[in-house]
C-alpha positions as a Markdown table, in Angstrom:
| # | Residue | x | y | z |
|---|---|---|---|---|
| 1 | Met | -5.4 | -11.7 | 26.8 |
| 2 | Arg | -1.8 | -12.6 | 27.4 |
| 3 | Arg | 1.3 | -10.9 | 25.9 |
| 4 | Lys | 2.3 | -14.0 | 24.1 |
| 5 | Asp | -1.1 | -14.1 | 22.3 |
| 6 | Leu | -0.5 | -10.6 | 20.8 |
| 7 | Ala | 1.2 | -9.9 | 17.5 |
| 8 | Glu | 4.9 | -9.1 | 17.8 |
| 9 | Gly | 5.5 | -5.4 | 18.2 |
| 10 | Trp | 1.9 | -4.7 | 19.4 |
| 11 | Asp | 3.4 | -2.4 | 22.1 |
| 12 | Ser | 5.6 | -0.4 | 19.7 |
| 13 | Leu | 4.7 | 3.1 | 18.6 |
| 14 | Asn | 5.3 | 1.9 | 15.1 |
| 15 | Asp | 3.7 | -1.5 | 15.1 |
| 16 | Gly | 2.7 | -1.5 | 11.4 |
| 17 | Gly | -1.0 | -1.4 | 12.3 |
| 18 | Ser | -1.3 | -4.8 | 14.0 |
| 19 | Ala | -2.7 | -3.3 | 17.3 |
| 20 | Met | -5.2 | -1.2 | 15.4 |
| 21 | Ala | -6.3 | -4.2 | 13.2 |
| 22 | Phe | -6.7 | -6.3 | 16.3 |
| 23 | Gly | -8.7 | -3.6 | 18.1 |
| 24 | Thr | -10.9 | -2.9 | 15.1 |
| 25 | Ala | -11.7 | -6.6 | 14.7 |
| 26 | Phe | -12.6 | -6.8 | 18.4 |
| 27 | Leu | -15.0 | -3.8 | 18.1 |
| 28 | Thr | -16.5 | -5.0 | 14.8 |
| 29 | Arg | -17.3 | -8.6 | 15.9 |
| 30 | Arg | -19.1 | -7.4 | 19.1 |
| 31 | Asp | -18.6 | -10.9 | 20.7 |
| 32 | Tyr | -17.4 | -9.5 | 24.0 |
| 33 | Leu | -18.3 | -6.5 | 26.1 |
| 34 | Tyr | -14.7 | -6.0 | 27.2 |
| 35 | Leu | -11.1 | -7.1 | 26.4 |
| 36 | Cys | -8.4 | -7.2 | 29.1 |
| 37 | Val | -5.0 | -6.5 | 27.5 |
| 38 | Pro | -1.6 | -6.0 | 29.1 |
| 39 | Ser | -0.7 | -2.4 | 29.7 |
| 40 | Val | 2.0 | -0.9 | 27.6 |
| 41 | Ile | 2.7 | 1.8 | 30.2 |
| 42 | Val | 2.7 | -0.3 | 33.4 |
| 43 | Gly | 4.1 | -3.7 | 32.5 |
| 44 | Glu | 2.5 | -5.4 | 35.5 |
| 45 | Gly | -0.9 | -3.8 | 34.8 |
| 46 | Val | -3.8 | -4.4 | 32.5 |
| 47 | Thr | -6.0 | -2.2 | 30.4 |
| 48 | Leu | -9.7 | -2.9 | 30.1 |
| 49 | Val | -11.1 | -2.0 | 26.7 |
| 50 | Ile | -14.9 | -1.7 | 26.7 |
| 51 | Asn | -16.7 | -2.3 | 23.4 |
| 52 | Pro | -19.4 | 0.4 | 23.0 |
| 53 | Ala | -20.9 | -1.6 | 20.1 |
| 54 | His | -21.7 | -4.6 | 22.3 |
| 55 | His | -25.4 | -5.1 | 23.2 |
| 56 | Ala | -24.7 | -4.9 | 26.9 |
| 57 | Tyr | -22.8 | -1.6 | 26.8 |
| 58 | Gly | -25.8 | 0.3 | 28.1 |
| 59 | Ala | -25.5 | -1.5 | 31.4 |
| 60 | Val | -21.9 | -0.5 | 32.0 |
| 61 | Lys | -21.4 | 1.7 | 35.0 |
| 62 | Leu | -18.1 | 3.2 | 36.1 |
| 63 | Ser | -17.8 | 3.5 | 39.8 |
| 64 | Thr | -14.5 | 5.4 | 40.0 |
| 65 | Ala | -12.7 | 7.6 | 37.5 |
| 66 | Arg | -9.6 | 9.5 | 38.3 |
| 67 | Thr | -6.8 | 11.1 | 36.4 |
| 68 | Phe | -3.5 | 9.3 | 36.5 |
| 69 | Arg | -0.5 | 11.5 | 37.4 |
| 70 | Phe | 3.1 | 10.6 | 37.4 |
| 71 | Asp | 5.0 | 11.5 | 40.6 |
| 72 | Glu | 7.4 | 14.3 | 39.7 |
| 73 | Arg | 10.2 | 12.6 | 41.7 |
| 74 | Met | 10.4 | 10.0 | 38.9 |
| 75 | Phe | 11.9 | 12.6 | 36.6 |
| 76 | Lys | 14.5 | 14.1 | 38.9 |
| 77 | Arg | 17.4 | 11.7 | 38.3 |
């Protein structure tokens, strides 16, 4: 999924519900196991949204999980 394919304001805290409607439709249709969307927090990154309602969800295995922490030096300006 590319940024230009998303509804305007999808990354806003007050997007009028467009992001929620898009996500709900993705989950409800169950066409895809995952959706790769641009990260709101890290502009160059992506977020992988896994659909637990998809028939292949039971085969999903996470190999690494870790907590993301901001470096405190970022806030000492």
